[in-house]
C-alpha positions in Angstrom: 126.4 105.4 96.4 125.2 103.9 93.6 123.2 105.2 90.6 120.4 103.9 88.9 119.1 105.0 85.5 115.0 105.2 85.0 113.9 105.7 81.3 110.6 107.8 81.4 108.2 108.2 78.4 107.1 112.0 78.4 103.8 111.5 80.2 105.9 109.4 82.8 108.2 112.2 83.2 105.7 114.8 83.8 103.8 113.0 86.2 106.8 112.1 88.2 108.0 115.8 88.3 104.6 116.7 89.4 104.9 114.6 92.2 108.3 115.7 93.1 106.9 118.8 94.4 105.4 116.8 97.2 108.9 115.3 98.3 110.8 118.8 98.4 111.4 119.2 94.4 113.8 116.5 93.7 112.9 113.6 91.2 115.5 111.3 92.7 113.9 111.9 96.4 110.4 111.3 95.3 111.3 108.1 93.4 113.2 106.8 96.5 110.4 107.8 98.9 107.7 106.2 96.6 109.9 103.0 96.2 110.7 102.8 100.2 106.7 103.6 100.7 105.5 100.7 98.5 108.3 98.1 100.3 106.8 99.2 103.6 103.2 98.7 102.1 104.2 95.4 101.0 105.8 94.2 104.0 102.7 95.3 106.3 100.5 93.5 103.7 102.8 90.4 104.6 102.4 90.8 108.3 98.7 91.4 108.3 98.5 88.3 106.0 100.7 86.1 108.4 98.6 87.5 111.5 95.4 86.6 109.8 96.9 83.0 109.0 97.8 82.3 112.7 94.5 83.8 113.4 92.6 81.3 111.6 94.9 78.8 113.7 93.7 79.8 116.8 97.5 81.0 117.5 96.0 84.5 118.8 95.1 85.6 121.8 94.0 89.2 122.5 93.5 90.7 125.6 91.9 94.3 126.5 94.1 97.1 127.4 92.6 96.7 131.1 93.6 93.1 130.8 97.2 94.2 130.3 97.3 96.8 132.9 96.1 94.0 135.3 98.6 91.4 134.1 101.5 94.2 134.4 100.0 95.1 137.6 99.5 98.8 136.8 
């Protein structure tokens, strides 16, 4: 396991410590969770942009749930 040092000014420290309570009270846990959430959000945006680009190129074929059930013989 590695260690990361983050320098915070007093206002940042106060903000992060207040948010830490939402993540179990540990500052390190809060920062890790916030970083992971940010990475997930960025990945989601990338997937949406890729989908929209494929949609613009007419490479997307959407079907209804009923059509899917019929296709699968359900």
